[in-house]
C-alpha atoms as a printed R data frame, in Angstrom:
    type eleno elety resid chain resno       x       y      z
1   ATOM     1    CA   MET     A     1  95.807 126.955 24.660
2   ATOM     2    CA   THR     A     2  94.445 130.112 26.332
3   ATOM     3    CA   LYS     A     3  92.517 129.404 29.500
4   ATOM     4    CA   LEU     A     4  88.909 130.472 29.125
5   ATOM     5    CA   THR     A     5  87.286 132.668 31.732
6   ATOM     6    CA   MET     A     6  83.713 133.040 32.870
7   ATOM     7    CA   LYS     A     7  83.554 136.183 30.770
8   ATOM     8    CA   ASP     A     8  84.472 134.152 27.666
9   ATOM     9    CA   ILE     A     9  81.700 131.646 28.421
10  ATOM    10    CA   ALA     A    10  79.216 134.511 28.770
11  ATOM    11    CA   ARG     A    11  80.258 135.898 25.372
12  ATOM    12    CA   LEU     A    12  79.998 132.488 23.653
13  ATOM    13    CA   ALA     A    13  76.582 131.812 25.187
14  ATOM    14    CA   ASN     A    14  75.412 135.377 24.498
15  ATOM    15    CA   VAL     A    15  74.435 135.963 28.120
16  ATOM    16    CA   SER     A    16  75.757 138.101 30.959
17  ATOM    17    CA   GLN     A    17  78.640 137.019 33.163
18  ATOM    18    CA   PRO     A    18  76.423 137.041 36.303
19  ATOM    19    CA   THR     A    19  74.070 134.641 34.490
20  ATOM    20    CA   VAL     A    20  76.937 132.230 33.850
21  ATOM    21    CA   SER     A    21  77.896 132.496 37.519
22  ATOM    22    CA   ARG     A    22  74.337 131.735 38.616
23  ATOM    23    CA   VAL     A    23  74.165 128.695 36.306
24  ATOM    24    CA   ILE     A    24  77.464 127.327 37.616
25  ATOM    25    CA   ASN     A    25  76.293 127.806 41.195
26  ATOM    26    CA   GLY     A    26  73.029 125.971 40.521
27  ATOM    27    CA   ASN     A    27  70.745 128.971 41.016
28  ATOM    28    CA   LYS     A    28  67.209 127.738 40.243
29  ATOM    29    CA   ALA     A    29  66.053 131.244 39.313
30  ATOM    30    CA   VAL     A    30  67.832 131.021 35.946
31  ATOM    31    CA   ASN     A    31  65.575 130.269 32.972
32  ATOM    32    CA   GLU     A    32  65.873 126.563 32.113
33  ATOM    33    CA   ASP     A    33  66.575 127.141 28.399
34  ATOM    34    CA   ILE     A    34  69.281 129.697 29.195
35  ATOM    35    CA   ALA     A    35  70.841 127.366 31.752
36  ATOM    36    CA   LYS     A    36  70.956 124.558 29.187
37  ATOM    37    CA   LYS     A    37  72.557 126.876 26.621
38  ATOM    38    CA   VAL     A    38  75.263 127.918 29.091
39  ATOM    39    CA   MET     A    39  75.921 124.296 30.122
40  ATOM    40    CA   LYS     A    40  76.186 123.312 26.445
41  ATOM    41    CA   VAL     A    41  78.875 125.950 25.865
42  ATOM    42    CA   ILE     A    42  80.724 124.874 29.023
43  ATOM    43    CA   GLU     A    43  80.677 121.268 27.855
44  ATOM    44    CA   GLU     A    44  81.772 122.075 24.295
45  ATOM    45    CA   VAL     A    45  84.797 124.139 25.313
46  ATOM    46    CA   GLY     A    46  85.718 121.948 28.277
47  ATOM    47    CA   TYR     A    47  85.583 124.870 30.704
48  ATOM    48    CA   ILE     A    48  85.930 123.910 34.377
49  ATOM    49    CA   PRO     A    49  85.112 126.907 36.580
50  ATOM    50    CA   ASN     A    50  87.317 127.529 39.587
51  ATOM    51    CA   LYS     A    51  85.212 128.482 42.578
52  ATOM    52    CA   ALA     A    52  88.260 129.093 44.746
53  ATOM    53    CA   ALA     A    53  90.482 131.174 42.509
54  ATOM    54    CA   GLN     A    54  92.704 132.270 45.389
55  ATOM    55    CA   THR     A    55  93.569 128.740 46.465
56  ATOM    56    CA   LEU     A    56  96.539 126.782 45.223
57  ATOM    57    CA   LYS     A    57  95.909 124.577 42.233
58  ATOM    58    CA   LYS     A    58  96.699 121.388 44.136
59  ATOM    59    CA   SER     A    59  94.772 122.260 47.283
60  ATOM    60    CA   SER     A    60  92.188 119.791 48.520
61  ATOM    61    CA   SER     A    61  88.525 120.615 49.016
62  ATOM    62    CA   HIS     A    62  87.989 117.466 51.136
63  ATOM    63    CA   ILE     A    63  84.682 117.039 49.330
64  ATOM    64    CA   ILE     A    64  83.521 113.970 47.407
65  ATOM    65    CA   GLY     A    65  80.798 114.410 44.795
66  ATOM    66    CA   VAL     A    66  78.213 111.603 44.973
67  ATOM    67    CA   CYS     A    67  75.732 111.207 42.122
68  ATOM    68    CA   VAL     A    68  72.942 108.708 42.778
69  ATOM    69    CA   THR     A    69  70.393 107.560 40.197
70  ATOM    70    CA   GLU     A    70  67.473 107.421 42.619
71  ATOM    71    CA   VAL     A    71  66.563 108.054 46.237
72  ATOM    72    CA   TYR     A    72  63.187 106.286 46.504
73  ATOM    73    CA   ASN     A    73  64.831 102.886 46.954
74  ATOM    74    CA   PRO     A    74  65.790 102.225 50.596
75  ATOM    75    CA   TYR     A    75  68.885 100.381 49.362
76  ATOM    76    CA   PHE     A    76  70.332 103.614 47.984
77  ATOM    77    CA   VAL     A    77  69.331 105.497 51.127
78  ATOM    78    CA   GLU     A    78  71.267 102.995 53.251
79  ATOM    79    CA   LEU     A    79  74.219 103.165 50.875
80  ATOM    80    CA   ILE     A    80  74.356 106.985 50.933
81  ATOM    81    CA   GLU     A    81  74.203 107.042 54.741
82  ATOM    82    CA   THR     A    82  77.087 104.563 54.901
83  ATOM    83    CA   LEU     A    83  79.062 106.532 52.304
84  ATOM    84    CA   GLU     A    84  78.698 109.751 54.275
85  ATOM    85    CA   ALA     A    85  79.715 108.081 57.544
86  ATOM    86    CA   GLU     A    86  82.793 106.438 56.017
87  ATOM    87    CA   CYS     A    87  83.843 109.664 54.257
88  ATOM    88    CA   ARG     A    88  83.644 111.582 57.550
89  ATOM    89    CA   LYS     A    89  85.970 109.053 59.158
90  ATOM    90    CA   ILE     A    90  88.746 110.092 56.742
91  ATOM    91    CA   GLY     A    91  88.003 113.807 56.896
92  ATOM    92    CA   TYR     A    92  85.799 114.181 53.819
93  ATOM    93    CA   ASN     A    93  82.282 115.499 53.319
94  ATOM    94    CA   ILE     A    94  79.964 114.494 50.491
95  ATOM    95    CA   LEU     A    95  78.063 116.670 48.031
96  ATOM    96    CA   LEU     A    96  74.989 114.743 46.844
97  ATOM    97    CA   HIS     A    97  73.054 115.005 43.572
98  ATOM    98    CA   ASN     A    98  70.188 112.817 42.296
99  ATOM    99    CA   SER     A    99  70.191 112.255 38.534
100 ATOM   100    CA   LYS     A   100  66.772 110.519 38.550
101 ATOM   101    CA   HIS     A   101  68.024 108.127 35.852
102 ATOM   102    CA   ASN     A   102  68.469 111.085 33.486
103 ATOM   103    CA   PRO     A   103  71.922 111.060 31.787
104 ATOM   104    CA   ILE     A   104  71.707 114.781 30.995
105 ATOM   105    CA   THR     A   105  71.031 115.600 34.645
106 ATOM   106    CA   GLU     A   106  73.845 113.245 35.589
107 ATOM   107    CA   TRP     A   107  76.353 115.119 33.419
108 ATOM   108    CA   GLU     A   108  75.140 118.488 34.691
109 ATOM   109    CA   SER     A   109  75.630 117.174 38.240
110 ATOM   110    CA   ILE     A   110  79.178 116.101 37.414
111 ATOM   111    CA   GLN     A   111  79.901 119.548 35.938
112 ATOM   112    CA   ASN     A   112  78.587 121.077 39.143
113 ATOM   113    CA   PHE     A   113  80.866 118.832 41.210
114 ATOM   114    CA   LEU     A   114  83.867 119.870 39.119
115 ATOM   115    CA   ALA     A   115  82.932 123.527 39.514
116 ATOM   116    CA   ARG     A   116  83.141 123.025 43.250
117 ATOM   117    CA   GLN     A   117  86.544 121.370 42.859
118 ATOM   118    CA   VAL     A   118  85.620 118.098 44.518
119 ATOM   119    CA   ASP     A   119  88.542 115.763 45.144
120 ATOM   120    CA   GLY     A   120  86.761 112.756 43.693
121 ATOM   121    CA   LEU     A   121  83.489 111.398 42.317
122 ATOM   122    CA   ILE     A   122  81.386 108.409 43.372
123 ATOM   123    CA   LEU     A   123  78.670 107.321 40.943
124 ATOM   124    CA   VAL     A   124  75.799 105.204 42.303
125 ATOM   125    CA   PRO     A   125  75.840 103.826 39.609
126 ATOM   126    CA   ALA     A   126  76.587 105.544 36.232
127 ATOM   127    CA   SER     A   127  74.830 105.735 32.863
128 ATOM   128    CA   ASP     A   128  76.440 104.321 29.729
129 ATOM   129    CA   TYR     A   129  75.624 107.604 27.989
130 ATOM   130    CA   ASN     A   130  78.265 109.544 29.947
131 ATOM   131    CA   MET     A   131  80.770 106.765 30.547
132 ATOM   132    CA   GLN     A   132  83.359 107.893 27.999
133 ATOM   133    CA   ARG     A   133  83.283 111.517 29.146
134 ATOM   134    CA   ILE     A   134  83.573 110.535 32.792
135 ATOM   135    CA   SER     A   135  86.541 108.272 32.051
136 ATOM   136    CA   GLU     A   136  88.363 111.207 30.438
137 ATOM   137    CA   LEU     A   137  88.079 113.469 33.500
138 ATOM   138    CA   SER     A   138  91.189 114.220 35.510
139 ATOM   139    CA   THR     A   139  89.149 113.976 38.716
140 ATOM   140    CA   PRO     A   140  89.201 110.383 40.092
141 ATOM   141    CA   SER     A   141  85.877 108.561 39.759
142 ATOM   142    CA   VAL     A   142  84.595 105.269 41.171
143 ATOM   143    CA   ILE     A   143  81.346 103.478 40.328
144 ATOM   144    CA   ILE     A   144  79.578 101.554 43.089
145 ATOM   145    CA   THR     A   145  76.831  98.880 42.636
146 ATOM   146    CA   GLN     A   146  77.846  98.316 39.008
147 ATOM   147    CA   ASN     A   147  80.924  97.087 37.155
148 ATOM   148    CA   LYS     A   148  82.167  99.054 34.130
149 ATOM   149    CA   PRO     A   149  85.522  98.446 32.379
150 ATOM   150    CA   GLN     A   150  86.241 102.156 31.809
151 ATOM   151    CA   LEU     A   151  86.380 103.148 35.495
152 ATOM   152    CA   ASP     A   152  87.243 101.804 38.916
153 ATOM   153    CA   SER     A   153  84.126  99.958 40.028
154 ATOM   154    CA   ILE     A   154  82.682  97.855 42.847
155 ATOM   155    CA   GLY     A   155  79.645  95.707 42.132
156 ATOM   156    CA   LEU     A   156  77.817  92.489 42.831
157 ATOM   157    CA   ASN     A   157  77.754  89.510 40.462
158 ATOM   158    CA   HIS     A   158  74.172  89.878 39.222
159 ATOM   159    CA   LEU     A   159  74.432  86.894 36.873
160 ATOM   160    CA   GLN     A   160  75.368  84.691 39.803
161 ATOM   161    CA   ALA     A   161  72.505  86.142 41.845
162 ATOM   162    CA   GLY     A   162  69.990  84.974 39.231
163 ATOM   163    CA   LYS     A   163  71.616  81.550 39.184
164 ATOM   164    CA   ILE     A   164  71.495  81.196 42.981
165 ATOM   165    CA   VAL     A   165  67.781  82.020 43.062
166 ATOM   166    CA   VAL     A   166  66.919  79.569 40.284
167 ATOM   167    CA   GLU     A   167  68.890  76.728 41.848
168 ATOM   168    CA   SER     A   168  67.178  77.356 45.202
169 ATOM   169    CA   PHE     A   169  63.763  77.285 43.528
170 ATOM   170    CA   ILE     A   170  64.586  74.061 41.657
171 ATOM   171    CA   ARG     A   171  65.818  72.352 44.832
172 ATOM   172    CA   ALA     A   172  62.469  73.269 46.410
173 ATOM   173    CA   GLY     A   173  60.684  71.461 43.565
174 ATOM   174    CA   HIS     A   174  59.399  74.423 41.528
175 ATOM   175    CA   LYS     A   175  58.808  73.930 37.805
176 ATOM   176    CA   LYS     A   176  57.134  77.186 36.758
177 ATOM   177    CA   PHE     A   177  59.119  80.387 37.247
178 ATOM   178    CA   GLY     A   178  58.282  84.092 37.217
179 ATOM   179    CA   PHE     A   179  60.419  87.229 37.041
180 ATOM   180    CA   ILE     A   180  59.455  90.760 38.118
181 ATOM   181    CA   GLY     A   181  61.478  93.614 36.622
182 ATOM   182    CA   THR     A   182  61.880  96.366 34.056
183 ATOM   183    CA   GLU     A   183  64.261  95.910 31.154
184 ATOM   184    CA   ILE     A   184  66.278  92.732 30.632
185 ATOM   185    CA   ASP     A   185  69.328  92.921 32.901
186 ATOM   186    CA   GLU     A   186  72.050  90.636 34.232
187 ATOM   187    CA   LYS     A   187  69.813  89.399 37.036
188 ATOM   188    CA   PHE     A   188  67.335  88.074 34.507
189 ATOM   189    CA   LEU     A   189  70.051  86.763 32.186
190 ATOM   190    CA   GLY     A   190  71.526  84.769 35.076
191 ATOM   191    CA   PHE     A   191  68.031  83.601 36.029
192 ATOM   192    CA   ASP     A   192  67.112  82.565 32.483
193 ATOM   193    CA   GLY     A   193  70.515  81.027 31.760
194 ATOM   194    CA   SER     A   194  70.390  78.875 34.863
195 ATOM   195    CA   LEU     A   195  66.900  77.660 33.948
196 ATOM   196    CA   ARG     A   196  68.221  76.531 30.549
197 ATOM   197    CA   GLU     A   197  71.200  74.812 32.161
198 ATOM   198    CA   ASN     A   198  68.785  72.833 34.323
199 ATOM   199    CA   GLY     A   199  66.503  71.808 31.464
200 ATOM   200    CA   PHE     A   200  63.766  74.427 31.909
201 ATOM   201    CA   THR     A   201  62.457  77.074 29.510
202 ATOM   202    CA   PHE     A   202  61.304  80.452 30.803
203 ATOM   203    CA   ASP     A   203  57.784  81.325 29.651
204 ATOM   204    CA   LYS     A   204  57.776  84.975 28.544
205 ATOM   205    CA   ARG     A   205  54.196  85.284 29.768
206 ATOM   206    CA   ASN     A   206  55.601  84.913 33.284
207 ATOM   207    CA   TYR     A   207  57.659  88.091 32.994
208 ATOM   208    CA   VAL     A   208  55.903  90.701 35.156
209 ATOM   209    CA   ARG     A   209  57.229  93.673 33.215
210 ATOM   210    CA   LEU     A   210  57.403  97.102 34.831
211 ATOM   211    CA   GLU     A   211  58.035 100.312 32.922
212 ATOM   212    CA   VAL     A   212  61.582 101.639 33.147
213 ATOM   213    CA   THR     A   213  60.094 104.935 34.340
214 ATOM   214    CA   SER     A   214  58.254 103.223 37.201
215 ATOM   215    CA   ILE     A   215  60.627 104.286 39.953
216 ATOM   216    CA   ASP     A   216  58.386 104.434 43.008
217 ATOM   217    CA   ASN     A   217  55.940 102.180 44.843
218 ATOM   218    CA   PHE     A   218  52.830 103.688 43.280
219 ATOM   219    CA   LEU     A   219  54.009 103.254 39.676
220 ATOM   220    CA   MET     A   220  55.364  99.771 40.313
221 ATOM   221    CA   ARG     A   221  52.055  98.755 41.859
222 ATOM   222    CA   ARG     A   222  50.230 100.191 38.825
223 ATOM   223    CA   ASP     A   223  52.269  97.999 36.468
224 ATOM   224    CA   ILE     A   224  51.821  94.906 38.637
225 ATOM   225    CA   GLU     A   225  48.060  95.486 38.804
226 ATOM   226    CA   LYS     A   226  48.043  95.738 35.004
227 ATOM   227    CA   TYR     A   227  49.800  92.374 34.778
228 ATOM   228    CA   PHE     A   228  47.237  90.721 37.059
229 ATOM   229    CA   THR     A   229  44.408  92.243 35.023
230 ATOM   230    CA   GLU     A   230  45.847  90.821 31.811
231 ATOM   231    CA   VAL     A   231  46.729  87.291 32.967
232 ATOM   232    CA   GLY     A   232  44.473  86.695 35.962
233 ATOM   233    CA   ARG     A   233  46.113  84.190 38.277
234 ATOM   234    CA   PRO     A   234  49.855  83.900 37.462
235 ATOM   235    CA   ASP     A   235  51.000  80.590 35.988
236 ATOM   236    CA   PHE     A   236  54.092  80.264 38.186
237 ATOM   237    CA   THR     A   237  54.823  79.020 41.683
238 ATOM   238    CA   CYS     A   238  57.918  81.112 42.361
239 ATOM   239    CA   ALA     A   239  59.243  84.518 41.320
240 ATOM   240    CA   PHE     A   240  62.433  86.572 41.495
241 ATOM   241    CA   ALA     A   241  62.035  90.374 41.738
242 ATOM   242    CA   ALA     A   242  64.737  92.808 40.566
243 ATOM   243    CA   ASN     A   243  64.553  94.689 43.876
244 ATOM   244    CA   ASP     A   244  62.835  94.485 47.241
245 ATOM   245    CA   ILE     A   245  60.269  97.187 46.455
246 ATOM   246    CA   MET     A   246  59.046  95.237 43.429
247 ATOM   247    CA   ALA     A   247  58.863  92.110 45.569
248 ATOM   248    CA   LEU     A   248  56.879  93.937 48.263
249 ATOM   249    CA   GLU     A   249  54.367  95.445 45.830
250 ATOM   250    CA   PHE     A   250  53.897  92.104 44.067
251 ATOM   251    CA   MET     A   251  53.335  90.376 47.408
252 ATOM   252    CA   LYS     A   252  50.688  92.908 48.469
253 ATOM   253    CA   ALA     A   253  48.880  92.752 45.114
254 ATOM   254    CA   ALA     A   254  48.932  88.937 45.157
255 ATOM   255    CA   GLN     A   255  47.612  88.687 48.715
256 ATOM   256    CA   GLU     A   256  44.729  91.015 47.851
257 ATOM   257    CA   ARG     A   257  43.734  88.397 45.243
258 ATOM   258    CA   ASN     A   258  43.921  85.574 47.784
259 ATOM   259    CA   ILE     A   259  47.198  84.344 46.344
260 ATOM   260    CA   ARG     A   260  49.233  83.215 49.322
261 ATOM   261    CA   ILE     A   261  52.906  84.041 49.779
262 ATOM   262    CA   PRO     A   262  54.729  81.645 50.080
263 ATOM   263    CA   GLU     A   263  52.171  78.826 49.925
264 ATOM   264    CA   ASP     A   264  51.078  79.591 46.343
265 ATOM   265    CA   ILE     A   265  54.055  81.643 45.138
266 ATOM   266    CA   SER     A   266  57.526  81.688 46.664
267 ATOM   267    CA   LEU     A   267  59.057  85.141 46.323
268 ATOM   268    CA   VAL     A   268  62.642  86.434 46.394
269 ATOM   269    CA   GLY     A   269  63.734  90.086 46.160
270 ATOM   270    CA   PHE     A   270  67.078  91.780 45.619
271 ATOM   271    CA   ASP     A   271  69.174  94.187 47.768
272 ATOM   272    CA   ASP     A   272  68.197  92.847 51.216
273 ATOM   273    CA   THR     A   273  66.982  96.243 52.426
274 ATOM   274    CA   TYR     A   274  65.244  96.962 55.719
275 ATOM   275    CA   LEU     A   275  61.953  96.452 53.818
276 ATOM   276    CA   ALA     A   276  62.899  92.830 53.214
277 ATOM   277    CA   LYS     A   277  63.897  92.396 56.841
278 ATOM   278    CA   ILE     A   278  60.697  93.990 58.199
279 ATOM   279    CA   MET     A   279  58.327  92.233 55.779
280 ATOM   280    CA   GLY     A   280  60.067  88.865 55.923
281 ATOM   281    CA   ILE     A   281  60.976  88.825 52.233
282 ATOM   282    CA   SER     A   282  63.745  86.490 51.082
283 ATOM   283    CA   SER     A   283  66.346  88.550 49.250
284 ATOM   284    CA   ILE     A   284  69.775  88.612 47.641
285 ATOM   285    CA   HIS     A   285  72.072  90.407 50.065
286 ATOM   286    CA   GLN     A   286  74.239  93.301 48.875
287 ATOM   287    CA   PRO     A   287  77.071  93.964 51.370
288 ATOM   288    CA   ILE     A   288  76.746  97.740 51.597
289 ATOM   289    CA   GLU     A   289  79.409  98.355 54.234
290 ATOM   290    CA   GLU     A   290  81.988  96.211 52.454
291 ATOM   291    CA   MET     A   291  81.262  97.833 49.068
292 ATOM   292    CA   VAL     A   292  81.463 101.348 50.513
293 ATOM   293    CA   LYS     A   293  84.742 100.744 52.336
294 ATOM   294    CA   MET     A   294  86.321  99.355 49.159
295 ATOM   295    CA   THR     A   295  85.028 102.290 47.135
296 ATOM   296    CA   ILE     A   296  86.437 104.879 49.552
297 ATOM   297    CA   GLU     A   297  89.770 103.073 49.758
298 ATOM   298    CA   ILE     A   298  90.161 103.017 45.978
299 ATOM   299    CA   LEU     A   299  89.099 106.642 45.627
300 ATOM   300    CA   GLN     A   300  91.406 107.802 48.416
301 ATOM   301    CA   ASN     A   301  94.318 105.998 46.768
302 ATOM   302    CA   ARG     A   302  93.522 107.710 43.473
303 ATOM   303    CA   ILE     A   303  93.374 111.108 45.162
304 ATOM   304    CA   GLU     A   304  96.465 110.815 47.316
305 ATOM   305    CA   HIS     A   305  98.865 108.592 45.408
306 ATOM   306    CA   GLU     A   306 100.135 107.779 41.957
307 ATOM   307    CA   VAL     A   307  98.559 104.420 41.156
308 ATOM   308    CA   SER     A   308  98.173 102.252 38.085
309 ATOM   309    CA   SER     A   309  96.049 103.802 35.351
310 ATOM   310    CA   THR     A   310  94.369 100.434 34.799
311 ATOM   311    CA   PRO     A   311  90.836 100.540 36.235
312 ATOM   312    CA   VAL     A   312  90.205  98.391 39.306
313 ATOM   313    CA   THR     A   313  87.213  96.058 38.975
314 ATOM   314    CA   ILE     A   314  85.903  94.260 42.058
315 ATOM   315    CA   GLN     A   315  82.912  91.940 41.767
316 ATOM   316    CA   LEU     A   316  81.511  90.546 45.004
317 ATOM   317    CA   GLU     A   317  79.583  87.307 45.254
318 ATOM   318    CA   PRO     A   318  75.874  87.386 46.181
319 ATOM   319    CA   MET     A   319  74.243  85.564 49.067
320 ATOM   320    CA   LEU     A   320  70.591  84.550 49.384
321 ATOM   321    CA   ILE     A   321  68.972  85.414 52.711
322 ATOM   322    CA   GLU     A   322  66.014  83.096 53.285
323 ATOM   323    CA   ARG     A   323  62.923  84.470 55.013
324 ATOM   324    CA   ASN     A   324  59.185  83.787 55.203
325 ATOM   325    CA   SER     A   325  58.262  84.779 51.628
326 ATOM   326    CA   SER     A   326  59.689  81.542 50.225
327 ATOM   327    CA   ARG     A   327  59.157  77.846 50.851
328 ATOM   328    CA   TRP     A   328  62.393  75.876 50.633
329 ATOM   329    CA   LYS     A   329  60.965  72.430 51.367
330 ATOM   330    CA   ARG     A   330  60.198  70.411 48.258
331 ATOM   331    CA   ILE     A   331  56.653  70.881 47.007
332 ATOM   332    CA   ASP     A   332  56.403  67.701 44.918
């Protein structure tokens, strides 16, 4: 098969060669519709631009492409900082993109990484939409914070996290349970499943549902305020939040309504970020340093050595860190 050039891409997209170059280099001055058309052609023909045409094919860029789904959450900020520090220790730099939970932006970011001939990819985490395409790339890729069978991945057992929280609540004597989150995920499934195993039924009215698009404090608080407006005083004495930011915003909204944390509602978050530490919020701990070191080790092995083609899946066990937002003495 004849190797396509940038000139060929320009002809297929009906644009100039300099325009293709600007799109590949991420120049924001290019019209958005034109950029999308060029990227569509690149994707369809499988063209991977070589930004270092004079270098040997097997040369190393010593760059790792890191695509994160969000940067508002302090957990991801801590993870990125740790990733960069660990990469520097082994002589690599990172190139960071934020997909903002948009699978199209995620794939464009990956194409940009490939154009810059990164040695490997780290996805924090990855969308299902692009999973098959990512798994077919020749560039090694590792997912962190999520387990997927198609790729090497390091994650936490979210089902077990939900179970740990429920069992802690039950031991404290709670009988009415709340959950704060967006779409149904493994945290909730573990939470709900453990309730059933212990003879309880989760009341759907106690699901403080946030919009999937609510990805910052302001929007989360808006959704929580809406819940309080609809139900008044919540009919639960304990709640598990899908992340620490949700837990924090729920706590503030509750306290403004003279609902005491933890006296009236025991609250547990997820991620164990600095927010949880500062605000005294009980939380499920995610071992960032351990996860990052494992991720880098796997990726480095993929880059430097011939290893098994079978994806490596590592699932770490969660740990509940108890703080002031929860009462663990029996309430009955």
